[in-house]
N, C-alpha and C positions, 0 to 999 in steps of 0.2 A: 360476731359471736363473742361471748364473754372472754375475757383475757386469759383465764386459766380454769382448770377443772378442780373439783373438790372430791375428796375421798368418799366413795359410796355413791357418787353420781352416775346415772345410767347414760351411756353413749351408744350411738349407732356407728358401726364400722363400715367403711366403704373400701373396696379393693378395686384398683385400677386394672381392668382386664385380667389377663393371666400373669400379671407382674407381682413382685413382692412389695409394691407401693400400697400403703394403706392410709386412709384419712378417717378422722372421727368427727362426729357431730353430736353436740349435746342434745338430748331428747327433751329437755325441759321438765322432766319429772322429778328432779331433785333440787329445784330452785331454793327450797327451804334450807338446803345445806350451804348455800353460798353466803359469804361474808364480804363486805366492802368490795365493790366491783366497779368497773367502767365498761359501759356498753356503747359502742359507736356504730351508728348506722349512716351510711352514705349512699345516696341515690344519684347516679350520674346525671349531669345536665350538659353533657358534651356530645357533639356529633363527630368529633375528631378521633379517628381510629388509632392515632398514634399516642393518645393519652393512656398512660399506664398506671397512674396513681389518682385516686379520688381524694380531693381535699375539700375544705370548707369553701373554697372559692370556685370550684367547678362542679359542685354537687349540692343537693339539699343534704345538710349535715345535722344529725341529731345525736346528742350525747347525754347519757344518763350516767352520772358520776357520783357514787356514794363515798368515794375516797376523799374528793375535794368538796363534796356536798353542793353540787349544782346540777341543773338541767339546762342544756343549751340547744337552741334551734337556730340554724343559720341558713339563709337562702343564698343561691349563687348569683353572680353578676357577669357570667362569661358568655351568655348567649343572647345579648340584646336587652337584658333586663335593665330598667331605668336606675335601679340601685340594689344594694344588698342589704338585707335585714339581719340583725342578730338579736335574739331574745334570750335573756338569761335570768333564771330564777336561782339565786344563790341562797339556799336555805340555811347554810352554815353561818353566813354573816347577816342573814335576814335582810337581803335586798333584792330588788328586781330591776332590770333595765331592758329597754327596747331602744335600739339605735339603728341608724342606716348609714350608708357610706356617703350621703350628701351632707350630713352634719346635724340631723334632727335627732332628738333623744327624749325619752321619758325615763325618770329614775324614781324609785321609791326605796327609801332606807327606813325600815320599820323601827329599828332600835333608836335611831337619831331623830325620829319624827320628821322626816324630810320627804317631800314630794316635789319634783321639779320637772317642768317641760321646757325645752329649748329648741328653737328651730335654727336652720342654717344661716338666717339673717341676724342671729344673736338676740332675738326677742325671747323673753322668758317669763314664766310665772313660777314662783318658788314659795311653797308652804313650808316654813321652817319653824317648828314648834309653835310659838305664839305670834309669829310674824308672817305676813303675806307680802311678798315683794314681787313687783312686776316691772318690766322694762322693755321699751321698744324705741328704736331711733326715729320713727315717724309719728305714731299716734297710739293711744289706748282709748278705745271707745266703748261705752256701754249704752245700750238702748233698752229702756224698760218703762213700765207704766209708773212706778214709784221707786225713787232712789232715796232711801232714808239712811242718814248718817247720824249716829249718836256717839259723841266722843268728848273727852275732857279737853283736848287741845286740837285745834284745826289749823295747820300751817299750810300756807300757799306761797310758793316762790315762783314768780313768773315775770318774764319781760313784758308781756301783754296779758291783761286780764279782762275778760269780757263776760258779763253775766246778763242774760235776758230772761224775761218772764212776763206773764200776763197778769199775775195776781200776787199780792203780798209784798210787804216791805222787807228790806234787809235791815235788821237791827244789829248794831254792834255795841260793844261795851256792856255795862251792867245797868 
């Protein structure tokens, strides 16, 4: 439930049996009255009857947060799941991220014109404004019908260089 009520908002009252204990629940008819709020929804992912608190680690956890300006979805990793995912849309700072507990991530930073993908082996592709940077410890491979490069400068640094082809000469210089 939302963290606090607003003046004029309609609620439903619940009385516990014949006691003087009362609980209230927002009816959702006055949502237009609310200002800046945090709504947390946690759905249990545990079979353990002794668990008394739902957290982002033992439940599917969803947060709508207009105070800090983000929406977060987190999956659990407590019942045999291979990893935990966290997805966050931070609309205040204009960025988005998807990550897991294994070390894989995708990040988009709209203001800084940055999109980056990285895996747990530390291979990555980074689009940073006017640059595209890629790195991998083993190989970067492309397979296509036509690979066309047009550039002012072409630099190759390699311990071993091998080029093969069936047609056309390699022309160097002017």
